[in-house]
C-alpha positions as a Markdown table, in Angstrom:
| # | Residue | x | y | z |
|---|---|---|---|---|
| 1 | Met | 51.1 | 140.7 | 154.3 |
| 2 | Cys | 50.8 | 141.7 | 157.9 |
| 3 | His | 52.2 | 141.0 | 161.3 |
| 4 | Ser | 50.6 | 141.3 | 164.7 |
| 5 | Ala | 53.9 | 142.6 | 165.9 |
| 6 | Val | 57.0 | 143.6 | 164.0 |
| 7 | Met | 60.4 | 143.7 | 165.9 |
| 8 | Lys | 63.5 | 145.2 | 164.4 |
| 9 | Thr | 66.7 | 145.2 | 166.3 |
| 10 | Asp | 70.4 | 145.3 | 165.7 |
| 11 | Ala | 71.2 | 144.1 | 169.2 |
| 12 | His | 70.4 | 141.0 | 171.3 |
| 13 | Ala | 68.2 | 141.7 | 174.3 |
| 14 | Arg | 70.8 | 142.3 | 177.0 |
| 15 | Pro | 71.5 | 145.0 | 179.6 |
| 16 | Arg | 73.3 | 147.9 | 178.0 |
| 17 | Thr | 76.3 | 149.3 | 179.8 |
| 18 | Glu | 78.1 | 152.6 | 179.2 |
| 19 | Ala | 80.9 | 150.6 | 177.6 |
| 20 | Glu | 78.4 | 149.2 | 175.0 |
| 21 | Glu | 77.1 | 152.6 | 173.9 |
| 22 | Pro | 77.7 | 153.0 | 170.1 |
| 23 | Leu | 81.0 | 154.6 | 169.2 |
| 24 | Tyr | 79.2 | 156.3 | 166.2 |
| 25 | Asp | 76.0 | 158.2 | 165.6 |
| 26 | Pro | 73.2 | 155.7 | 165.5 |
| 27 | Ala | 71.3 | 158.0 | 163.2 |
| 28 | Val | 74.0 | 157.6 | 160.4 |
| 29 | Ala | 72.5 | 156.6 | 157.1 |
| 30 | Thr | 72.1 | 152.8 | 157.0 |
| 31 | Pro | 70.3 | 150.4 | 154.7 |
| 32 | Thr | 66.9 | 149.2 | 155.9 |
| 33 | His | 66.5 | 145.6 | 156.7 |
| 34 | Gly | 64.3 | 145.4 | 153.7 |
| 35 | Glu | 67.2 | 146.7 | 151.5 |
| 36 | Arg | 69.7 | 144.3 | 153.1 |
| 37 | Ala | 67.3 | 141.4 | 152.6 |
| 38 | Met | 66.6 | 142.3 | 149.0 |
| 39 | Thr | 70.3 | 142.6 | 148.2 |
| 40 | Leu | 71.0 | 139.2 | 149.7 |
| 41 | Ala | 68.1 | 137.6 | 147.8 |
| 42 | Cys | 69.1 | 139.2 | 144.5 |
| 43 | Arg | 72.8 | 138.3 | 144.9 |
| 44 | Ala | 72.3 | 134.6 | 145.7 |
| 45 | Arg | 71.3 | 132.0 | 143.1 |
| 46 | Thr | 70.5 | 128.9 | 145.1 |
| 47 | Ala | 68.3 | 128.4 | 148.2 |
| 48 | Thr | 66.4 | 125.8 | 150.3 |
| 49 | Leu | 62.7 | 125.5 | 149.3 |
| 50 | Cys | 60.6 | 124.2 | 152.1 |
| 51 | Thr | 57.2 | 122.7 | 151.2 |
| 52 | Ile | 54.6 | 120.6 | 153.0 |
| 53 | Ala | 55.3 | 116.9 | 152.4 |
| 54 | Arg | 52.6 | 114.6 | 151.1 |
| 55 | Glu | 54.5 | 111.6 | 152.5 |
| 56 | Pro | 55.1 | 111.6 | 155.4 |
| 57 | Ala | 52.0 | 113.8 | 155.4 |
| 58 | Gly | 52.2 | 117.3 | 156.9 |
| 59 | Tyr | 56.0 | 117.4 | 157.7 |
| 60 | Pro | 58.3 | 120.2 | 156.4 |
| 61 | Tyr | 60.3 | 119.1 | 153.4 |
| 62 | Gly | 63.4 | 121.0 | 152.4 |
| 63 | Ser | 65.0 | 120.8 | 148.9 |
| 64 | Phe | 67.8 | 122.6 | 147.0 |
| 65 | Val | 66.6 | 124.9 | 144.2 |
| 66 | Thr | 67.8 | 127.5 | 141.9 |
| 67 | Tyr | 65.8 | 130.7 | 141.7 |
| 68 | Ala | 65.7 | 134.4 | 140.6 |
| 69 | Ile | 63.9 | 137.4 | 142.0 |
| 70 | Gln | 61.3 | 138.9 | 139.7 |
| 71 | Ala | 59.4 | 142.0 | 140.9 |
| 72 | Gly | 60.2 | 141.1 | 144.5 |
| 73 | His | 59.1 | 137.4 | 144.2 |
| 74 | Pro | 61.2 | 134.3 | 143.7 |
| 75 | Val | 60.6 | 132.4 | 140.5 |
| 76 | Phe | 61.5 | 128.8 | 139.8 |
| 77 | Leu | 61.8 | 126.5 | 136.8 |
| 78 | Ile | 61.0 | 123.1 | 138.4 |
| 79 | Ser | 60.2 | 119.6 | 137.1 |
| 80 | Thr | 57.0 | 117.7 | 137.7 |
| 81 | Leu | 59.1 | 114.8 | 138.7 |
| 82 | Ala | 60.5 | 116.7 | 141.7 |
| 83 | Glu | 59.1 | 116.0 | 145.1 |
| 84 | His | 58.7 | 119.6 | 146.0 |
| 85 | Thr | 56.6 | 120.2 | 142.8 |
| 86 | Arg | 54.2 | 117.5 | 143.8 |
| 87 | Asn | 54.1 | 118.9 | 147.3 |
| 88 | Leu | 53.2 | 122.4 | 146.0 |
| 89 | Ala | 50.5 | 121.0 | 143.7 |
| 90 | Ala | 48.8 | 119.6 | 146.8 |
| 91 | Asp | 49.6 | 122.5 | 149.2 |
| 92 | Pro | 50.9 | 125.9 | 147.9 |
| 93 | Arg | 52.3 | 127.0 | 151.3 |
| 94 | Ala | 56.1 | 127.3 | 151.1 |
| 95 | Ser | 59.1 | 129.2 | 152.3 |
| 96 | Leu | 62.5 | 129.9 | 150.7 |
| 97 | Leu | 65.6 | 130.1 | 152.9 |
| 98 | Ile | 68.4 | 132.1 | 151.3 |
| 99 | Ala | 71.8 | 132.3 | 153.1 |
| 100 | Glu | 75.2 | 133.8 | 152.6 |
| 101 | Ser | 78.4 | 131.8 | 153.0 |
| 102 | Asp | 81.0 | 134.6 | 153.4 |
| 103 | His | 82.3 | 134.2 | 156.9 |
| 104 | Glu | 84.2 | 131.5 | 158.8 |
| 105 | Asp | 81.5 | 131.6 | 161.4 |
| 106 | Pro | 78.3 | 130.6 | 159.6 |
| 107 | Leu | 76.1 | 132.4 | 162.2 |
| 108 | Ala | 77.7 | 135.6 | 161.2 |
| 109 | Asp | 76.4 | 135.3 | 157.7 |
| 110 | Gly | 73.2 | 137.0 | 156.6 |
| 111 | Arg | 70.0 | 135.0 | 155.7 |
| 112 | Val | 66.5 | 135.7 | 154.7 |
| 113 | Thr | 63.4 | 133.6 | 154.7 |
| 114 | Leu | 60.6 | 134.4 | 152.3 |
| 115 | Ile | 57.2 | 132.9 | 153.2 |
| 116 | Gly | 54.0 | 132.7 | 151.1 |
| 117 | His | 52.1 | 130.7 | 148.6 |
| 118 | Cys | 53.8 | 129.2 | 145.6 |
| 119 | Arg | 51.8 | 128.7 | 142.4 |
| 120 | Ala | 52.4 | 127.6 | 138.8 |
| 121 | Leu | 52.3 | 130.5 | 136.3 |
| 122 | Glu | 49.5 | 129.8 | 133.9 |
| 123 | Asp | 49.4 | 133.1 | 131.9 |
| 124 | Glu | 51.9 | 133.7 | 129.0 |
| 125 | Glu | 53.0 | 137.1 | 130.3 |
| 126 | Gly | 53.8 | 135.7 | 133.7 |
| 127 | Arg | 55.8 | 132.8 | 132.2 |
| 128 | Cys | 57.7 | 135.2 | 129.9 |
| 129 | Glu | 58.6 | 137.5 | 132.8 |
| 130 | Ala | 59.7 | 134.6 | 134.9 |
| 131 | Arg | 61.7 | 133.1 | 132.1 |
| 132 | Glu | 63.6 | 136.4 | 131.4 |
| 133 | Ala | 64.5 | 136.9 | 135.0 |
| 134 | Phe | 65.5 | 133.3 | 135.6 |
| 135 | Leu | 67.6 | 132.9 | 132.5 |
| 136 | Ala | 69.4 | 136.1 | 133.3 |
| 137 | Ser | 70.7 | 134.5 | 136.5 |
| 138 | His | 70.9 | 130.9 | 135.1 |
| 139 | Pro | 71.7 | 131.0 | 131.4 |
| 140 | Asn | 72.5 | 127.3 | 131.3 |
| 141 | Ala | 68.9 | 126.6 | 132.2 |
| 142 | Ala | 67.9 | 127.5 | 128.6 |
| 143 | Tyr | 68.9 | 124.0 | 127.7 |
| 144 | Tyr | 66.0 | 122.5 | 129.5 |
| 145 | Ala | 63.6 | 125.5 | 129.9 |
| 146 | Asp | 61.3 | 124.2 | 127.2 |
| 147 | Tyr | 61.2 | 120.6 | 128.3 |
| 148 | Gly | 57.6 | 119.4 | 128.7 |
| 149 | Asp | 58.0 | 118.3 | 132.3 |
| 150 | Phe | 59.4 | 121.7 | 133.5 |
| 151 | Ser | 57.2 | 124.6 | 134.4 |
| 152 | Trp | 57.4 | 128.1 | 135.8 |
| 153 | Trp | 56.4 | 128.8 | 139.4 |
| 154 | Arg | 56.4 | 131.9 | 141.6 |
| 155 | Leu | 56.5 | 132.3 | 145.4 |
| 156 | Glu | 54.1 | 135.1 | 146.2 |
| 157 | Val | 55.9 | 136.6 | 149.2 |
| 158 | Gly | 53.7 | 137.2 | 152.2 |
| 159 | Trp | 56.2 | 137.5 | 155.0 |
| 160 | Val | 59.9 | 138.2 | 155.2 |
| 161 | Arg | 62.2 | 137.3 | 158.0 |
| 162 | Tyr | 65.7 | 138.8 | 157.9 |
| 163 | Ile | 68.8 | 138.0 | 160.0 |
| 164 | Gly | 72.0 | 139.8 | 159.2 |
| 165 | Gly | 74.3 | 137.8 | 161.4 |
| 166 | Tyr | 74.6 | 138.3 | 165.2 |
| 167 | Gly | 72.2 | 140.8 | 166.6 |
| 168 | Arg | 70.7 | 142.2 | 163.4 |
| 169 | Met | 67.2 | 140.8 | 162.8 |
| 170 | Ser | 63.6 | 141.6 | 162.1 |
| 171 | Trp | 60.3 | 140.8 | 160.3 |
| 172 | Val | 60.6 | 143.2 | 157.4 |
| 173 | Glu | 57.6 | 145.5 | 156.9 |
| 174 | Pro | 55.6 | 144.8 | 153.7 |
| 175 | Asp | 56.2 | 148.3 | 152.3 |
| 176 | Asp | 59.9 | 148.0 | 153.0 |
| 177 | Trp | 60.2 | 144.8 | 151.0 |
| 178 | Ala | 58.1 | 146.1 | 148.2 |
| 179 | Ala | 60.2 | 149.3 | 147.9 |
| 180 | Ala | 63.6 | 147.7 | 148.5 |
| 181 | Lys | 66.2 | 147.7 | 145.7 |
| 182 | Pro | 69.4 | 145.7 | 145.8 |
| 183 | Asp | 72.5 | 147.6 | 146.7 |
| 184 | Pro | 74.4 | 148.7 | 143.6 |
| 185 | Leu | 77.7 | 148.2 | 145.4 |
| 186 | Ala | 77.1 | 144.6 | 146.4 |
| 187 | Ala | 78.9 | 143.1 | 143.5 |
| 188 | His | 82.0 | 145.3 | 144.2 |
| 189 | Ala | 82.0 | 145.2 | 148.0 |
| 190 | Arg | 84.5 | 142.4 | 148.4 |
| 191 | Gly | 87.1 | 144.2 | 146.1 |
| 192 | Ile | 86.6 | 147.5 | 147.9 |
| 193 | Leu | 87.1 | 145.8 | 151.3 |
| 194 | Glu | 90.2 | 143.9 | 150.2 |
| 195 | Asp | 91.8 | 147.1 | 148.8 |
| 196 | Met | 91.0 | 149.3 | 151.8 |
| 197 | Asn | 92.2 | 146.7 | 154.3 |
| 198 | Ala | 95.4 | 145.8 | 152.4 |
| 199 | Asp | 96.5 | 149.2 | 151.4 |
| 200 | His | 94.7 | 151.8 | 153.4 |
| 201 | Ala | 94.4 | 150.5 | 157.0 |
| 202 | Ala | 96.1 | 153.6 | 158.4 |
| 203 | Thr | 93.5 | 155.8 | 156.6 |
| 204 | Leu | 90.6 | 153.8 | 158.2 |
| 205 | Leu | 92.2 | 154.3 | 161.6 |
| 206 | Glu | 92.3 | 158.1 | 160.9 |
| 207 | Leu | 88.7 | 158.1 | 159.9 |
| 208 | Cys | 87.7 | 156.3 | 163.2 |
| 209 | Arg | 89.6 | 158.7 | 165.3 |
| 210 | Ala | 88.3 | 161.8 | 163.5 |
| 211 | Phe | 84.6 | 160.9 | 163.0 |
| 212 | Ser | 83.7 | 158.6 | 165.8 |
| 213 | Arg | 84.1 | 158.2 | 169.5 |
| 214 | Ala | 86.8 | 155.6 | 168.9 |
| 215 | Thr | 89.5 | 158.1 | 169.6 |
| 216 | Asp | 91.7 | 155.5 | 171.3 |
| 217 | Ala | 91.4 | 153.0 | 168.5 |
| 218 | Ser | 94.6 | 151.2 | 167.7 |
| 219 | Ala | 93.5 | 149.4 | 164.5 |
| 220 | Ala | 90.6 | 149.3 | 162.1 |
| 221 | Ser | 89.4 | 147.2 | 159.3 |
| 222 | Met | 86.5 | 147.7 | 156.9 |
| 223 | Thr | 83.9 | 145.0 | 157.2 |
| 224 | Gly | 81.1 | 146.2 | 154.9 |
| 225 | Val | 80.3 | 148.9 | 152.4 |
| 226 | Asp | 77.0 | 149.9 | 150.7 |
| 227 | Arg | 75.4 | 152.8 | 148.9 |
| 228 | Tyr | 75.1 | 154.9 | 152.1 |
| 229 | Gly | 78.4 | 154.3 | 153.8 |
| 230 | Phe | 80.7 | 151.7 | 155.4 |
| 231 | Glu | 81.3 | 149.7 | 158.5 |
| 232 | Met | 84.5 | 148.9 | 160.4 |
| 233 | Ser | 85.6 | 146.7 | 163.2 |
| 234 | Val | 87.8 | 148.8 | 165.5 |
| 235 | Thr | 90.3 | 147.6 | 168.1 |
| 236 | Thr | 89.9 | 149.6 | 171.3 |
| 237 | Ala | 91.0 | 149.2 | 174.9 |
| 238 | Arg | 87.6 | 147.5 | 175.6 |
| 239 | Gly | 88.0 | 145.1 | 172.7 |
| 240 | Pro | 86.7 | 145.1 | 169.1 |
| 241 | Arg | 83.8 | 147.5 | 168.5 |
| 242 | Pro | 81.8 | 148.4 | 165.4 |
| 243 | Val | 81.9 | 151.8 | 163.8 |
| 244 | Arg | 79.8 | 153.0 | 160.9 |
| 245 | Leu | 80.4 | 156.2 | 158.9 |
| 246 | Ala | 78.2 | 157.7 | 156.2 |
| 247 | Phe | 79.0 | 158.9 | 152.7 |
| 248 | Ser | 77.9 | 162.4 | 151.8 |
| 249 | Arg | 75.3 | 161.0 | 149.4 |
| 250 | Pro | 74.0 | 157.6 | 148.2 |
| 251 | Ile | 76.4 | 156.2 | 145.6 |
| 252 | Ser | 76.3 | 153.4 | 143.0 |
| 253 | Thr | 79.8 | 152.7 | 141.7 |
| 254 | Pro | 83.3 | 151.8 | 143.0 |
| 255 | Glu | 84.6 | 155.1 | 141.6 |
| 256 | Gln | 82.1 | 157.1 | 143.6 |
| 257 | Ala | 83.1 | 155.0 | 146.7 |
| 258 | Arg | 86.7 | 156.0 | 146.2 |
| 259 | Glu | 85.8 | 159.7 | 145.8 |
| 260 | Glu | 83.8 | 159.6 | 149.0 |
| 261 | Leu | 86.6 | 157.8 | 150.9 |
| 262 | Val | 89.2 | 160.3 | 149.6 |
| 263 | Asp | 87.0 | 163.2 | 150.7 |
| 264 | Leu | 86.6 | 161.7 | 154.2 |
| 265 | Ala | 90.3 | 161.2 | 154.5 |
| 266 | Thr | 91.0 | 164.8 | 153.4 |
| 267 | Arg | 88.6 | 166.2 | 155.9 |
| 268 | Ala | 90.0 | 164.0 | 158.7 |
| 269 | Arg | 93.5 | 165.3 | 158.1 |
| 270 | Gln | 92.2 | 168.9 | 158.1 |
| 271 | Arg | 90.6 | 168.6 | 161.5 |
| 272 | Pro | 92.4 | 170.3 | 164.4 |
| 273 | Ala | 94.4 | 168.0 | 166.6 |
| 274 | Gly | 92.3 | 166.8 | 169.6 |
């Protein structure tokens, strides 16, 4: 897996003005794009599989599939009757588009495209590993997993393109993808955000004023949380701006997130005025 050039950016190419300078330390602990992409891929259960069509020959063919991630590679249980299976038998080149659907604006959602060669699993060990991973995500598939016209396939990932909404995009480095682990807070993030925004909005505003350059902030809402910290949208005199603050350590549970947020709030209230 290699790229002639790898670009990673969290900002669209546009002139930067003083008003656009980050309101927080850009070096704050943040998930890599590989970690963000892996988290998205492991959380989703359905995607669009793109193969090379036999008829009309050579055209991209997209189809809806269920999948699971096993050792960094998507695995599928697909029927020989499916058009994408016939396409793969003739040409193994494929890509899998995985997308979130969490925002009113679909372009604000994250998505990742996994590109490589997709092959049927012939060895018993490979099939068993694929079966275990797939049925853990899709237990109802056990009903037809042993049908004679279904077989196990794996997309051997060669390239990874990640887009995390507006202005966050890159080709993920091979080593980053191989080493990436899904974020342990991902399953709990929505609940943490809802709780903080509903009951602790004043605390979020205190944190912005104490630990970022958004000292004139008039409101703040939490927009994301992960093992390393959390992100907020802050209302300032110049309009809404992003702020990210870090936890003191990587965490893995909602209880630890609460402890870190309480500690930050305590320290914010102990800071001298001004």
